[in-house]
N, C-alpha and C positions, 0 to 999 in steps of 0.2 A: 596150770591144769595138767593132770597126769595123762600121759598118752599111753593107751593100752593097745596091744595088737589085736587085730580082728582074727578070730579063730574060724577056720574052715574045716569042718569034720567030714564033709562028703561033697560030691559034685552038686548036690541039691542046694548047698549053701552058697554057690557061686551065682552072680547075677547073669541074666540072659545075654547081656552085651558087656564088653569091657568098660568098666566105670570105676573110678576111684571111690572107695567106701571109707577111706581113712586118710591119714597123713603119712608122708614118707619119713618124717622125723623119727619114727620108731626104729628105722634102720640106721644105726650109727656107723656110717660108711668110713669114718675115720680110723676104724680098726684095720683097714686095708693097707694103710700107708707104712712105708719103712723110712721115710724122711718127712720132715715138717718144715714149713717156712717160718722164719723168725725175723723180727725187725732188729737189724744189727747195724746201728748207725756207725758210720766210718768218718774218716777225716777227708776234708776237701784239700786238694793240693794248694789252694790259696792259704788256708790257715796253717798248713804244714810249713809253708815257706815263710810265714810271718814270724819274726822272732818273739812276738808277744803272744802268739797262738790265739789270737782273737777268733771267736766262733763266727766266722764271716757268714756262712750260709744261714745261721740262726738269726743274726740281726737283719739280714736282708729279707728273710721270711717275714719278720715282723713288719718290715717296711712295705712288702707287697700287700699286707693286710691293713695298711694305712695306720699302723700303730707306731708312729715315729718316736714317741717318748720311750716305749719299750725297746725299740731298736737302739736308741742312744744309750739307755741304761745297760743293755746287754754288752755294748762295747766297753763301758766303764768297768765291767767286771774284770776285764783283762788289760785295759789300757786307760789309765786315769786322765790322759791328755790327748784325746782324739783331735781337738782343735789345733794342736801343735803338730802331731805326727801327720795329720791330714794335709799339712802344708809342706813339710820338709822331709818326710821319710822317703827312702828310695823305692817304696812300693814293690817289694819282692813278691808280695801276694799276687800282684797283677801279672808278674812274670810266670808264676806257677799256675795261673787260672786255666782250667781246661778249655774255656771258651776260645782261647787263642788258636786252638786247632780247628775251630769251627768257623769263626769269622773274626770277631774282635773281642779282646778281654773286657771284663766288667770293670767299670771305673770305680774300683773299690776305694781308693784313696780319696776320691772326690766325695763318695758317699759318706766316708768316715768324717771328713772335714765338715760336710754339710750337717750331719747329725750332731757332731761335737759342738758346733756353733748353735744349733737349734736348742739343745738342752742346757747350754751354759748358764742361762739365767736360773734354771731350776736345779742345777747341780749342787749337791750337798754331800759332805762326808758323813756317812752314818756310823757313829762311834759304837763299837760292840763291846761294851763294858770298859771300866777304867782300870788301869794298871798303875802300880807305884813305880814302875821302871822308867828311868829318865834316860833319854838319848840325846846326845849332842851331835848336831850335824854341822860340819865345818866346811861351808861352801854353799853355792847357790845354783849349781848346774841343774838341768832338767832331770837328769838321772837321780840326783840327790833328792830333788823335789818329789820324784816318784816314790822313793823310799819314805819320805816324809808323809806323803798321802796315805800309804798303806799302814805305816806305823800309827798315824793319827786314827785311822779307821780301827785299828786294833786296840786302841785305848792307851797307847804309850804317851808319856809326857815328852814332847819333842821341843827342843830349842835349837834354832838355827843361828849360827854365827856367820854373818854375811861377808866379813872382811872388806866392808865398804862397798860391796856390790849389791845389785838388785836381784831379786829372785828370777830364775830362768835366765841367768846371765849369758848362757851360751847361745840362746836363740833370739836375743833382743834385736838383731839385725834382720831377722827373717820373718818374725811373727808380728802382726799388728798390735799396737800398744793397748788398744781396748780389750783385745783377747787376753793378753797377759795380765791386765788389771783384774779381769774377772777370775782368772785362774788363781791369782794371789788372794782374792777375796774368799774363794772357796777354802783355801788353807787357813786363812786368818779366822774365818768363822768357826773352824773346827778347834780353835784354841791354840794355834801355833804361836809360839813366842819367838820373836825375831830380835836379835841383839846386833846392832850395827856399830856401836862405839867401842867395842872391846874385841881384842884378838888374843884370847888366852892361849897359853902353851898347851901342848898335848898333856903334859903332866898335870897341869892345873885342871884340865877337863876330866882327867881320870880320877881326880880326887872328889869330884862332884857328881859325875854321871856314871850310870851302869855300863853304857856303851857309847862309843864314838864312831861316827861315820865320816870317812874322808873320801874326797875324790882322788882318783888315781894320779891326777896331776899334782896333788899335794902329798903323795905317798910313794914317791919314786924310789926311796931308799928302804922301803919296808918289804919284808919277805912275806908274800901271800902264800899260805899253805893250802888253801882250797879256793881256786879261782871261781868256782860256780857261785859261791856265796860270799866271797871276799874276805874269808877268815885269814887273820895274820897270826904271827907267833904270839902276839899279845891278845889274850882272850877278850879284852875289852874293845879292841880296835878292829873295825871292818872297813874294807876299801871297796868303793863302787867304781868299777872300771868304766872310763869314758871311751867311747868308740865313735868312729866316723858315722856309722849308722845310728841315727837317733833312737830308732826302735830297739836296737840291741842295747844301747846305753840305758834306756828306760827299763828294759828287762833285767839288766844287772842290778839296778836299784830295787826293783820289786823282789828279786830273789833274795837280796840281803834282808829286806823287811820280812819276807815270809819265813826265812830261816830264824830270825830273832823271835818272831811271833810263835813259831812252833816250839822253839827252845823254852820260852817263858811259860808256855801252856803245857809243857811236859809231853809234847808230841814229837814223833820222829819226822824230820824234814824229808820230804820226797818230791823230787822234781817230776812234774806231770809228763806222762807219755801219751801221745795221741794214738788212737787206733789206726789200723792199716788205711793207706790213702787210696781213694777211688781214682782209677786211671781213666783217661779219655775213652778208651775202648769199652769201658763198662757203662758209659753213658749212651742211652738210646736216643740219638739225635733226631730220629723221625718225629719226635714229639715237640721239636723246637723249630721256630722260624729263624731265618737269617735276618738279623737286625744290626744296624750300626750302633756303636757305643755313643753315649753322650759324654763328650770329653770334659765339659765344664757344667757342673750342676748348680743351679741358682735357685730353683723353686722345688717345693715338695712334689709337685706333679712330675717334674723331671726326675727327681730321685726315685719315685715309685716306678716310673716307666723304665728306668735303668735297672731297678731291682728285679723287675719281671724278666729280664734277660738272663738272670742267673740260673744255671743248671741245678743249683742246690745240691751239689755233689755230696753224697753220703748222709744227707739230712732229710728226713721225711718232712715234706711240706703239705701233707694231706691232699695230694693231687687226685686221689681216688681211683687210680688205674687198677690197683689190686682188687678193689671193691667191684669195679665194673666188669673186669675180665674173669673173675672167679667163676668157674662153671658149676660150682656146687653151692653158691651163696654162703660159703663158709667164712667170708670176711665180713665182719660186722663193723658198723660205723658208730663209734661211741665218743661223745664229746669232740666231734670233728677230727677223729683219729682212728686209724684202722685197728681192728682187734680180730684175732683168729679164733674161730670156733673149731677146736681140734676134734670134737666129736664127729664132725662131718667133713673135715678137710682130708682129701685122699692123698695129699702130697704130690700133686701132679706138676707143680712148679710153674704154672702159667703166671701166677702173680709175680714170681721172681723174674721171669723172662720179660715181663711187661713193666717192671719198675724202671722208670727212666733214669734214676740217679744212683743205683747201686746200694740201696738201703736194705733190701731183702736178700736173704740167703737160705738155702736148704741145709738143714743139719740132720744127722742120723736120729731116727726115733729110738728112744731109750726102751 
């Protein structure tokens, strides 16, 4: 419906008493502003501290909405083995958690383990197109298996030479056997070929495969020219560096796989950079209660309860504060997410001040 202004030509056109004869929408007060609020999602200190850069607030947000499968799948985008890291990684994410300065950290590693186990039966490698490129993986460490996972996902033909060892050989003493069997099945179902009775030389592998992946334990005499992606002087050979931190080791394997995928698809490899981190002083703690952490999570109810403790630093979780506090009703709610109507937003900044998690900011009006 078109909104037209009411014309007043003389005093006789005015009502006897003050009364609204139209709607205020005709006055687009947004022209008054010199700044505007925008949704500018930032990094949480937990994800910034995580070597794998898992989007922790995002998977936790799914969990608060009882969408546990989506939460688990969100983790898999960044970490193929949450059931493993959720048991043995040093949990640097928890050290970085802003909640440490309020009461107690979020039990992020426990949530990761719980969700990893929860979706393990449903876990599948979605193969995105088939490539004719063949990759030999010489070894069975978790970091190499991370590379195998991503390469299989990218459609590479991957063959693992086990040297007489079982897959995930480096965590066999730390992870339950049934968990590792399920992880092995995920790789096997994606078409992984495993050769246990042969230990070919590097030269023999070079004659058959486009690329060869080695563990740093088997490549001590090789010169690595790019440590970020494990490139060596031989363009066919890549080295995955093993580290004490299992998450960093997995990241090294994923980086090699991403580099090879980018190379074969004719794209430039770029290491992802996270946006600016939300500090504790940017969190409005008045909106949160003091609650003790749940150190061991065994049920979905416990996982959801722990998830609700999260500040969701830098990630909009549709809390609705901006919608509630906007004095001009310039924040609309569309598909359970805020949207600004700049025709009527005056740029007062109330929404920015009341955002509990540092998601909104004011930017100069163009």
